N, C-alpha and C positions, 0 to 999 in steps of 0.2 A: 455226806450231804453236799449238794451243789448250791452255791450261792445263786439267788435269782438273777443278779446282775451278770455273773459269769455265764449263766445259761442264756440270758438275753444276747450277750455279745457273741456267743457261739452260734445262736440262731441267725443273727444278722450276718455274720461272716459266711455261714453256710449258704444263706440266700443269695448273697452277692457273688460267691464263687461258683454257684450253679448256673449263673446267667452267662450265656455264651458271648453276648455283646460286651459285658464287663471284662470277661476273660480275654476277649480279643484285643482290648485296650491295655489292660494291665499285665496280662500273662499269668501263668500259674503261680508265680512267686510274688505277685503284686499286692498282696495284703500284708501289711507290716504291723508290728505292735509298738514300734517306736520310730522316731524320725531318723533316717539314715542319710547323711550328707552325700556319700559316695555310693549310691545305689542306682540301679536302673530306674528310669522314669518312664511313664508315670506310675504311681502306686497309690493305694488307699491305706489309711491308717485310722485306728480308733484314737480320737483325741480325748477331750475331757468327758468324764462321766460323773454327774452329780446326782446323788440319790437322797431322798428323804421319805420318812414314814408318814403316810397319809391316814393311818389307822385311827379310828375314833373309838370303836368298841372292840378292838382286838380283831377287826375284820381282815387284817393282814394286807393292806394296800401299800404299795411302794411306788413312788413317783421318781422317775429317772429322766434326766436330760442328757442325752447321748449326742456327742459331736463326732461326726465322721469327717475326715480330712482327705481331700484329693490333692496330690502333689504332682507337678509337672515342670520339666525344664524347657518345654517346647513353647507353650502358649496358655494364655488365660482361656482361650476357646476350649482347649483340651480338658482343663479342670471343670469348666462349665458343662461340658458334655457329660463328664463323670458325675457331677453334682445332679444333673437332670436324671441320670440313670438311678442314682441313689434315691432321689425323691420318688420316682415312679415305682421302684421296686419295694420300697419300705413304707411309704405313706399308706396307712390303713391296711398293712399286710397282716396276714394270718400266720404268725410265727408260732411254732411249737416249742414250748419251753419245758425243760426237765424239772419236775417237782414244783412247778409254778404255772400260772395261767396268764396269758397276755390279755389285758383288758382293752388297751388301745395303744397305737403308735401313730403319732401325727407329726408331720413336718412343721417346724416352728419358723426357721429362717435359714437363709443361705447367705454367706458373705464370701466374696472372692477378692483377692489382692495379689500383688507381687511382693514377696518378701525381700526387703532391701539387702539384708546381709548375705543371703544365699542366692539371690536373683532367680529364685524358683517361684512358680505360680502356685497359689494355694486357694482352694475353695473349702470352706467349712460348712457342713450341712448339719443342722441341729434338729433333733427329734425329741418330742416329749412322749415318754412311755409310762404307762401305768400297768403295774404287775400285781396280780393277786397271789399272795404267798400261802 
């Protein structure tokens, strides 16, 4: 059995990697599962995922806050372009999940900054997702 959260992350990753504009910026290896200090820039990464059960009568609702990160050594502009693509591709998207159903995916906020220790630019794009299990 597949976890609904893992199914969600697979659907998000698949949606992003099917987009030619995203691929043109990050390349085929531009989606990472952890922060890598010495890797080609820019890239996307799944950041925090926070989940909680919204079920009241055993209706199987799961709320997730998913943060996607865009990293770049070039400029804040580059991470903001990627953040805009993430918002446009995923806000209110119709994602197909294995053994679960997507109720909604909504953009919550975007924060961008320059990381002092690494001198890399980072944009964090957060979505609220409700999944029926």
